[in-house]
C-alpha positions as CSV (number, residue, x, y, z in Angstrom):
1,X,0.0,0.0,0.0
2,X,1.4,3.4,-1.0
3,X,1.9,6.2,1.4
4,X,-0.8,8.3,-0.4
5,X,-3.3,5.4,-0.2
6,X,-2.6,5.0,3.5
7,X,-3.1,8.8,4.1
8,X,-6.5,8.7,2.2
9,X,-7.7,5.7,4.3
10,X,-6.6,7.4,7.5
11,X,-8.5,10.6,6.8
12,X,-11.6,8.7,5.8
13,X,-11.5,6.7,9.0
14,X,-11.0,9.9,11.0
15,X,-14.0,11.5,9.4
16,X,-16.1,8.4,10.0
17,X,-15.1,8.4,13.7
18,X,-16.8,11.9,14.0
19,X,-20.5,11.3,13.4
20,X,-21.5,15.0,13.5
21,X,-19.0,16.0,10.9
22,X,-19.8,13.0,8.7
23,X,-23.5,13.8,9.0
24,X,-22.9,17.4,8.0
25,X,-20.9,16.3,4.9
26,X,-23.6,13.9,3.7
27,X,-26.7,15.9,4.7
28,X,-25.6,19.5,3.9
29,X,-26.2,19.2,0.1
30,X,-29.6,17.6,0.6
31,X,-30.8,20.1,3.2
32,X,-29.6,23.0,1.1
33,X,-31.4,21.8,-1.9
34,X,-34.6,21.2,0.3
35,X,-34.4,24.8,1.6
36,X,-33.9,26.1,-1.9
37,X,-37.0,24.2,-3.1
38,X,-39.0,25.4,-0.1
39,X,-38.2,29.0,-0.7
40,X,-38.1,29.2,-4.5
41,X,-40.6,26.5,-5.5
42,X,-43.9,27.0,-7.4
43,X,-45.7,28.6,-4.5
44,X,-44.4,32.2,-4.6
45,X,-45.3,35.4,-2.9
46,X,-46.6,38.6,-4.5
47,X,-45.2,42.1,-4.2
48,X,-47.3,44.3,-1.9
49,X,-48.5,47.5,-3.7
50,X,-51.0,50.3,-3.2
51,X,-53.6,51.5,-5.8
52,X,-54.9,55.0,-6.1
53,X,-58.1,54.9,-8.2
54,X,-58.9,58.5,-9.0
55,X,-61.2,57.5,-11.8
56,X,-63.6,55.1,-10.0
57,X,-65.1,54.0,-13.3
58,X,-65.9,50.5,-14.5
59,X,-62.9,50.2,-16.8
60,X,-60.5,51.3,-14.0
61,X,-61.8,48.5,-11.8
62,X,-61.4,46.0,-14.7
63,X,-57.8,47.1,-14.9
64,X,-57.3,46.5,-11.2
65,X,-58.8,43.0,-11.5
66,X,-56.4,42.3,-14.4
67,X,-53.5,43.4,-12.2
68,X,-54.7,41.1,-9.4
69,X,-55.1,38.2,-11.7
70,X,-51.5,38.6,-13.0
71,X,-50.3,36.9,-9.8
72,X,-47.4,39.3,-9.4
73,X,-49.1,41.8,-7.1
74,X,-50.9,41.9,-3.8
75,X,-52.9,45.0,-3.4
76,X,-52.7,45.8,0.4
77,X,-53.9,49.4,0.4
78,X,-56.3,51.5,-1.6
79,X,-55.3,55.2,-1.2
80,X,-57.7,58.0,-1.9
81,X,-55.0,60.5,-3.1
82,X,-51.8,60.3,-5.1
83,X,-50.0,62.0,-2.2
84,X,-51.0,59.3,0.2
85,X,-50.0,56.6,-2.3
86,X,-46.6,58.1,-2.7
87,X,-46.3,58.4,1.1
88,X,-47.0,54.7,1.5
89,X,-44.1,54.0,-0.8
90,X,-41.8,56.4,1.1
91,X,-42.7,54.7,4.4
92,X,-41.9,51.3,3.0
93,X,-45.4,49.9,3.5
94,X,-45.6,49.0,-0.2
95,X,-43.0,48.8,-3.0
96,X,-45.1,50.6,-5.5
97,X,-48.2,52.7,-6.0
98,X,-50.3,52.5,-9.1
99,X,-52.1,55.8,-9.9
100,X,-55.2,55.5,-12.2
101,X,-56.0,59.1,-13.2
102,X,-59.3,60.8,-13.4
103,X,-61.1,60.2,-16.7
104,X,-59.4,56.9,-17.3
105,X,-62.6,55.0,-18.1
106,X,-63.9,57.8,-20.3
107,X,-60.7,57.9,-22.3
108,X,-60.8,54.1,-22.9
109,X,-64.5,54.2,-23.9
110,X,-63.9,57.0,-26.3
111,X,-60.7,55.3,-27.8
112,X,-58.4,58.1,-26.6
113,X,-54.9,57.6,-25.1
114,X,-54.5,57.7,-21.3
115,X,-51.9,57.0,-18.6
116,X,-51.2,54.8,-15.7
117,X,-48.6,56.2,-13.3
118,X,-46.4,53.8,-11.4
119,X,-44.5,55.2,-8.4
120,X,-41.6,52.9,-7.5
121,X,-39.2,52.7,-4.6
122,X,-35.7,53.1,-6.1
123,X,-34.1,52.1,-2.8
124,X,-35.1,48.5,-3.6
125,X,-34.2,48.5,-7.2
126,X,-34.6,44.7,-7.7
127,X,-38.2,44.8,-6.6
128,X,-38.9,48.0,-8.5
129,X,-37.7,46.5,-11.8
130,X,-39.9,43.4,-11.1
131,X,-42.9,45.6,-10.5
132,X,-42.3,47.8,-13.5
133,X,-41.9,44.9,-15.8
134,X,-45.0,43.1,-14.4
135,X,-47.1,46.3,-14.7
136,X,-46.1,46.7,-18.3
137,X,-47.0,43.0,-19.0
138,X,-50.3,43.2,-17.1
139,X,-51.3,46.4,-19.0
140,X,-50.5,44.8,-22.3
141,X,-52.7,41.9,-21.4
142,X,-55.5,44.3,-20.4
143,X,-55.1,46.2,-23.6
144,X,-55.6,43.0,-25.7
145,X,-58.7,42.1,-23.6
146,X,-60.2,45.5,-23.5
147,X,-59.6,46.3,-27.2
148,X,-62.0,43.6,-28.2
149,X,-64.7,45.1,-26.0
150,X,-64.1,48.9,-26.3
151,X,-62.2,49.3,-29.5
152,X,-58.7,50.5,-30.0
153,X,-57.0,52.7,-27.4
154,X,-53.7,53.1,-25.7
155,X,-52.4,53.3,-22.1
156,X,-49.0,54.8,-21.5
157,X,-47.3,53.4,-18.4
158,X,-45.4,56.3,-16.8
159,X,-42.6,55.6,-14.3
160,X,-42.1,57.8,-11.2
161,X,-39.7,57.1,-8.3
162,X,-39.1,58.0,-4.7
163,X,-35.6,57.9,-3.2
164,X,-34.4,58.1,-6.8
165,X,-34.4,58.6,-9.7
166,X,-31.7,56.0,-9.7
167,X,-29.5,54.2,-7.2
168,X,-26.1,53.0,-8.3
169,X,-25.1,49.3,-8.1
170,X,-22.4,50.2,-5.6
171,X,-25.0,51.8,-3.3
172,X,-27.3,48.8,-3.7
173,X,-24.7,46.2,-2.9
174,X,-23.1,47.9,0.1
175,X,-25.7,46.4,2.5
176,X,-25.1,43.0,0.9
177,X,-21.3,43.2,1.3
178,X,-21.6,44.5,4.9
179,X,-24.0,41.7,5.7
180,X,-21.5,39.1,4.6
181,X,-18.6,40.7,6.4
182,X,-20.5,41.3,9.6
183,X,-22.3,37.9,9.7
184,X,-20.3,35.1,8.2
185,X,-16.8,36.3,9.0
186,X,-17.3,37.1,12.7
187,X,-19.5,34.0,13.2
188,X,-16.9,31.7,11.6
189,X,-14.0,33.4,13.4
190,X,-15.4,33.0,17.0
191,X,-17.1,29.7,16.3
192,X,-13.8,27.8,16.6
193,X,-12.6,29.7,19.7
194,X,-13.7,27.2,22.4
195,X,-13.3,24.1,20.2
196,X,-9.8,25.2,19.4
197,X,-8.9,25.4,23.1
198,X,-10.4,21.9,23.5
199,X,-8.1,20.6,20.8
200,X,-5.1,22.4,22.1
201,X,-5.8,21.1,25.7
202,X,-5.9,24.7,27.0
203,X,-9.6,24.4,27.9
204,X,-8.7,22.2,30.9
205,X,-6.5,25.0,32.3
206,X,-9.2,27.5,31.6
207,X,-11.9,25.7,33.6
208,X,-9.6,25.1,36.5
209,X,-9.6,28.9,37.2
210,X,-12.4,30.3,39.4
211,X,-14.6,31.5,36.6
212,X,-18.1,30.5,35.3
213,X,-19.3,29.7,31.9
214,X,-20.8,33.1,31.7
215,X,-17.4,34.7,32.2
216,X,-15.9,32.6,29.5
217,X,-18.7,33.5,27.0
218,X,-18.7,37.2,27.9
219,X,-14.9,37.4,27.8
220,X,-14.6,35.9,24.4
221,X,-17.5,38.1,23.1
222,X,-15.8,41.2,24.3
223,X,-12.4,40.2,23.0
224,X,-13.6,39.3,19.5
225,X,-15.8,42.4,19.4
226,X,-12.8,44.6,19.9
227,X,-11.0,42.9,17.1
228,X,-13.9,42.8,14.6
229,X,-15.3,46.3,15.4
230,X,-12.1,47.8,13.9
231,X,-12.7,45.8,10.7
232,X,-16.3,47.1,10.6
233,X,-15.2,50.7,10.9
234,X,-12.5,50.4,8.3
235,X,-14.9,48.8,5.9
236,X,-17.6,51.5,6.4
237,X,-14.9,54.2,6.1
238,X,-13.5,52.8,2.8
239,X,-17.0,52.4,1.4
240,X,-18.0,56.0,2.2
241,X,-14.8,58.0,1.8
242,X,-13.0,56.1,-1.0
243,X,-15.7,54.3,-3.0
244,X,-18.2,57.2,-2.7
245,X,-21.1,55.1,-1.4
246,X,-24.1,57.4,-0.8
247,X,-25.5,57.4,2.8
248,X,-28.7,59.5,3.0
249,X,-29.2,58.8,6.7
250,X,-26.9,59.3,9.6
251,X,-23.5,57.5,9.4
252,X,-23.7,57.0,13.2
253,X,-27.0,55.2,12.9
254,X,-25.6,53.0,10.1
255,X,-22.6,52.2,12.4
256,X,-24.9,51.3,15.3
257,X,-27.0,49.0,13.2
258,X,-23.8,47.3,11.9
259,X,-22.6,46.9,15.5
260,X,-25.8,45.2,16.4
261,X,-25.4,42.6,13.6
262,X,-21.8,42.1,14.6
263,X,-22.7,41.3,18.2
264,X,-25.5,39.1,17.1
265,X,-23.2,37.2,14.8
266,X,-20.5,36.8,17.5
267,X,-23.2,35.6,19.9
268,X,-24.4,33.0,17.4
269,X,-20.8,31.9,16.8
270,X,-20.2,31.5,20.5
271,X,-23.3,29.2,20.7
272,X,-21.8,27.2,17.8
273,X,-18.5,27.0,19.5
274,X,-20.1,25.8,22.8
275,X,-21.8,22.9,21.1
276,X,-19.0,21.9,18.8
277,X,-16.5,19.2,19.8
278,X,-13.8,20.3,17.3
279,X,-13.0,23.1,14.8
280,X,-14.2,21.2,11.8
281,X,-17.7,20.9,13.3
282,X,-17.7,24.6,14.2
283,X,-16.7,25.6,10.7
284,X,-19.3,23.3,9.1
285,X,-22.1,24.5,11.4
286,X,-21.2,28.2,10.8
287,X,-21.3,27.8,7.0
288,X,-24.4,25.7,7.2
289,X,-26.3,28.3,9.2
290,X,-25.1,31.1,6.8
291,X,-26.6,29.4,3.8
292,X,-30.3,30.0,4.9
293,X,-29.3,33.7,5.3
294,X,-28.2,33.7,1.7
295,X,-31.4,32.1,0.5
296,X,-34.1,33.7,2.8
297,X,-33.0,37.1,4.2
298,X,-33.6,39.1,1.0
299,X,-29.9,38.8,0.2
300,X,-30.6,37.2,-3.2
301,X,-34.3,37.6,-3.8
302,X,-36.8,39.9,-2.1
303,X,-38.5,38.0,0.8
304,X,-41.9,39.0,-0.5
305,X,-41.3,36.8,-3.6
306,X,-40.5,33.7,-1.6
307,X,-42.9,31.0,-0.5
308,X,-45.0,31.6,2.6
309,X,-43.0,29.0,4.6
310,X,-39.7,30.7,3.6
311,X,-41.1,34.2,4.5
312,X,-41.9,32.9,7.9
313,X,-38.5,31.3,8.3
314,X,-36.8,34.6,7.2
315,X,-38.2,36.3,10.3
316,X,-35.8,34.4,12.6
317,X,-32.6,35.3,10.6
318,X,-30.5,38.2,11.9
319,X,-29.4,39.1,8.4
320,X,-33.0,39.7,7.4
321,X,-33.4,42.5,9.9
322,X,-30.0,43.9,9.3
323,X,-30.5,44.3,5.5
324,X,-33.8,46.0,6.1
325,X,-32.5,48.4,8.6
326,X,-29.2,49.1,6.8
327,X,-30.9,49.8,3.4
328,X,-33.6,52.0,5.0
329,X,-30.9,54.2,6.7
330,X,-28.5,54.2,3.8
331,X,-30.8,54.6,0.8
332,X,-34.0,56.0,2.3
333,X,-32.5,58.3,4.9
334,X,-34.4,56.8,7.8
335,X,-33.3,57.2,11.4
336,X,-33.0,54.7,14.3
337,X,-36.5,55.4,15.3
338,X,-37.8,54.2,11.9
339,X,-35.9,51.0,12.1
340,X,-36.5,50.4,15.8
341,X,-38.3,47.1,15.3
342,X,-35.4,45.6,13.3
343,X,-32.9,46.8,15.9
344,X,-34.9,45.3,18.7
345,X,-35.1,42.0,16.8
346,X,-31.3,42.0,16.5
347,X,-30.9,42.7,20.3
348,X,-33.3,40.0,21.3
349,X,-31.6,37.4,19.1
350,X,-28.1,38.4,20.3
351,X,-29.3,38.0,24.0
352,X,-30.9,34.7,23.2
353,X,-27.8,33.3,21.6
354,X,-25.6,34.5,24.5
355,X,-27.9,32.9,27.1
356,X,-28.1,29.7,25.1
357,X,-24.3,29.6,24.8
358,X,-23.9,30.0,28.6
359,X,-26.4,27.3,29.3
360,X,-24.9,24.7,26.9
361,X,-21.2,25.3,27.6
362,X,-19.9,22.4,29.7
363,X,-17.0,23.3,32.0
364,X,-15.4,19.9,31.8
365,X,-12.9,18.1,29.6
366,X,-14.5,15.6,27.3
């Protein structure tokens, strides 16, 4: 038997002797695919929009029904004025407001051209483009249907924006990049801290000192926070000062929200470290937990377009709340009061992870 063959057999046997690691290797692809199907299967969500029907005629309601039947929209509000419709978009309650002007039905019945104004939220460019394209397709379908009934006419779909007129790609992806840096990197870094000490036999020395599991968890949290906070500040500084990323809100608010995700990620990493027997398990678990964040937090696809089960699952992910809060401060100019719910969710999850880490950490050598 060659040395290379012996080395391969040794590593396979070592992996088989660690059931948790072996389970992660075998089951991770299957579970990731199952999560993908759950979130991106045939059952999809619809984008919440508002409708301002200033016409009130029969044809305008027929258009609204056509929009509903397209399956792309969920009309959650009917606003009486254009100003209120635009305000709903500004507050983030809807991603778009469709304005049907006065005299719409009359123009259609008389074969004259008319307009349909679509007010979009440029801060969420991906959703805005989806809404815009879906509105154009739905109107074209309505035109074909209505032309047979009322004769030839035309509807011009006019685009208006708030927080626009356009947001650059760099501005849009800043929250995504910060989310990866503040979630995956700190979580993976601290996840191996306790398991590394177990492997190096320094954990036995640590538990012989007169300290509790709470002291160990808190000490590691503070130590890694000091190290990773500097990375966070440098990254934000480079993005704003050198890359010219636009921040409409307060930079202090943006820093505080980033700090909350950082602490939450470190707390989750500590929980992973407390339950992992070795560094391999810790790394695998950290990566495995980060995959749902990629799929379900709005990182890749807006949460509203996912399946109902995936939308519910996204509400337990720290990255979901961070992306919302970060984007609303950076691109919409909101303050901490406007994103208080998202910040509170991050605080609650960070405390829960810390408490769980203290509870499961065993101060004994295994």
